C-alpha positions in Angstrom: 14.7 9.0 -6.8 12.7 12.7 -7.0 9.6 11.5 -5.7 8.8 8.9 -3.5 4.8 7.5 -3.7 3.5 5.4 -0.8 0.3 3.7 -0.3 -1.7 4.0 2.5 -3.1 0.4 3.8 -0.2 -1.2 6.1 2.2 0.9 4.7 1.2 3.8 6.8 -1.6 2.9 8.3 -1.7 -0.5 10.7 -5.4 -2.5 9.3 -6.1 -4.2 13.0 -8.4 -1.4 13.7 -10.2 -1.9 10.2 -10.8 -5.7 10.7 -11.7 -5.0 14.4 -14.4 -2.8 13.0 -15.9 -5.1 10.7 -15.7 -8.1 13.0 -18.1 -6.0 15.5 -20.3 -5.3 12.9 -20.8 -8.6 11.8 -21.3 -10.1 15.4 -17.9 -12.8 14.8 -14.9 -12.7 17.2 -12.1 -10.6 15.8 -9.4 -13.2 15.6 -11.9 -15.4 13.2 -12.1 -12.6 10.7 -8.2 -12.3 11.5 -7.6 -16.0 10.7 -9.8 -15.7 7.7 -8.2 -12.4 6.2 -5.0 -14.2 6.8 -6.3 -17.5 4.7 -6.9 -15.3 1.8 -4.1 -13.8 1.7 -2.2 -16.8 1.7 -4.7 -18.2 -1.5 -3.6 -14.9 -3.3 -6.9 -13.6 -2.6 -8.3 -10.1 -2.1 -8.2 -9.8 1.6 -12.4 -9.1 1.3 -12.9 -12.4 0.4 -13.0 -13.0 4.3 -15.9 -10.9 4.5 -18.2 -12.8 2.0 -16.9 -16.1 3.8 -18.8 -15.2 6.9 -21.4 -13.5 4.9 -21.5 -14.8 1.8 -25.0 -12.8 0.3 -23.1 -9.6 1.8 -22.8 -6.7 -0.9 -19.5 -5.1 1.1 -20.0 -1.5 -0.3 -23.7 -1.4 1.0 -22.3 -2.9 4.6 -20.3 -0.4 4.6 -22.5 2.9 4.1 -25.0 0.9 6.6 -22.1 1.2 8.8 -21.6 4.7 8.7 -25.4 5.3 8.6 -25.3 3.8 12.0 -22.7 5.8 13.0 -19.8 3.4 13.0 -18.5 4.9 9.9 -14.4 4.9 9.4 -12.4 6.6 12.1 -8.5 7.1 12.1 -6.1 9.0 14.3 -2.5 9.0 15.4 -2.4 5.8 17.0 -3.2 3.6 13.8 -0.2 5.6 12.1 3.3 2.9 12.1 5.9 4.6 14.6 8.2 5.3 11.2 5.6 7.2 8.8 6.0 10.6 10.6 9.9 10.2 10.7 10.4 8.8 7.1 8.2 11.0 5.2 10.1 14.0 6.9 13.8 12.7 6.6 12.6 12.4 3.0 10.9 15.6 2.7 14.3 17.3 4.4 16.5 15.1 1.7 14.6 17.0 -1.0 12.0 14.5 -1.8 8.4 14.8 -3.2 6.1 13.0 -0.9 3.5 11.8 -2.2 0.5 9.4 -0.7 -1.4 8.0 -2.7 -3.5 4.3 -2.2 -6.8 2.7 -2.6 -9.0 4.6 -0.2 -12.4 6.0 0.4 -13.4 10.1 0.1 -14.2 9.6 4.2 -10.0 8.0 4.3 -8.5 11.1 2.2 -10.4 13.5 4.8 -8.6 11.3 7.9 -5.6 11.5 6.3 -5.1 14.3 5.7 -6.3 15.9 9.3 -3.7 14.3 10.2 -1.2 16.8 9.1 1.4 14.2 7.5 4.5 15.4 6.4 3.7 15.1 2.9 3.5 17.1 -0.3 -0.1 15.5 -1.2 -2.4 12.7 -0.1 -4.9 11.5 -2.2 -6.9 8.2 -2.2 -8.3 6.0 -5.3 -12.0 6.9 -4.3 -11.0 10.9 -4.9 -9.8 9.8 -8.0 -12.2 7.5 -9.4 -10.0 4.9 -10.0 -8.8 1.7 -7.9 -5.7 0.0 -7.7 -3.9 -2.0 -9.6 -6.4 -0.5 -12.5 -3.4 1.2 -14.7 -5.2 4.0 -14.8 -4.4 4.8 -11.6 -0.6 4.3 -11.7 -1.1 6.7 -14.7 -2.2 9.2 -11.9 0.3 8.6 -9.5 3.1 9.5 -12.6 0.8 13.2 -13.2 1.0 13.9 -9.7 4.9 12.7 -9.0 6.0 15.8 -10.8 9.3 13.7 -12.1 9.9 11.0 -14.7 8.9 7.6 -13.7 12.3 6.2 -13.8 12.9 9.1 -11.1 9.6 8.2 -8.8 9.3 5.3 -6.4 6.2 3.4 -5.7 6.4 1.7 -2.0 3.9 -0.8 -1.2 3.0 -4.1 0.4 1.0 -5.6 -1.7 3.0 -7.5 -5.1 -0.3 -7.5 -6.9 -1.9 -3.8 -6.2 1.4 -2.0 -5.6 4.6 -3.8 -7.0 3.7 -5.3 -10.5 1.2 -2.7 -11.4 4.1 0.1 -10.6 6.5 -1.5 -12.6 4.6 -1.9 -15.3 3.8 1.9 -15.3 7.5 2.2 -15.8 8.1 3.8 -12.0 10.3 2.2 -9.6 9.3 0.2 -6.8 10.2 -0.5 -3.2 8.2 -3.8 -1.8 7.7 -3.1 2.3 7.5 -6.7 4.2 4.9 -5.5 6.2 1.2 -6.5 7.3 -0.3 -9.9 5.8 0.7 -9.1 2.1 3.8 -7.9 2.8 5.5 -10.9 5.0 3.4 -13.7 3.4 5.1 -13.0 -0.5 8.1 -11.1 0.6 10.2 -13.6 -0.4 8.4 -15.2 -3.8 10.5 -14.9 -6.5 8.2 -12.9 -8.4 8.5 -10.2 -5.9 12.2 -10.1 -5.4 12.6 -9.8 -9.0 10.0 -7.3 -9.4 11.3 -4.6 -6.6 14.1 -2.5 -6.8 14.0 -2.5 -3.4 13.3 -4.3 -0.6 13.0 -2.9 3.2 11.3 -4.0 5.9 10.7 -0.4 7.7 9.7 3.0 5.8 12.9 4.8 7.7 15.2 2.9 4.9 13.8 4.7 2.6 15.8 7.3 3.2 18.5 5.2 1.8 16.8 4.3 -1.5 15.9 8.1 -2.0 20.1 8.8 -2.6 21.0 4.5 -4.1 20.6 3.8 -7.4 18.9 0.3 -7.8 21.0 -2.7 -8.0 19.7 -3.0 -11.6 21.8 0.4 -12.4 24.8 0.2 -10.6 25.4 -3.6 -10.6 26.1 -3.9 -7.2 22.9 -6.1 -5.9 23.4 -3.8 -2.4 20.3 -2.5 -2.5 17.8 -4.0 -4.7 17.4 -7.5 -7.1 17.2 -5.8 -10.2 13.9 -6.1 -12.6 13.6 -8.3 -14.5 12.1 -8.0 -18.4 9.1 -9.1 -17.7 7.0 -10.0 -14.3 5.4 -13.6 -13.5 2.3 -12.4 -11.7 1.8 -14.8 -8.5 -1.3 -17.3 -8.9 -3.8 -16.0 -7.8 -2.5 -12.5 -7.3 
């Protein structure tokens, strides 16, 4: 792999602060919102549906702006990164890979991420591009900034429907990360196993993937499971 592209939420950044801040804003226990997020994940729904269960008439985008206006907007610092992020990204660059961070997020999230000075060649969010995953146009932009052929570009993420499946459809190689609610819950689903070229439990495992060929190419079955000709999408995702 010449280029490694990584998502943001639950790939690089822990989501617990995000959901705790929403619970605080809505005046509910953090555990209540976390449980509802888990239920949405298990049903293959968008995690933000948990907010609409609590406040059916709430416009999430308007609520986000209201939080920011009240001085309770997005916050991101070093403690929000998973501990393997810096070592893994640094090792990938040292091994000669181009490292790109590209995932769903606001313009503010992009600013906060770049302020952390990650060992990456590019950090960009969906709102900065004007298109969100899983839109194919997002992955077309990924192909543009990768500066490598899609077959030599690996997209890494935890979410099957937002990361794995659309990246594979765009011709990219894929790595499913068993992290976060989506990553853990759907890790063994046949569609996920079949679509992922690599399945990893930590970002540090990507260093080996950078120099390895997917099992679909080398026939060993040791690293990846190979990619089927057609992906059967998870019901509801």
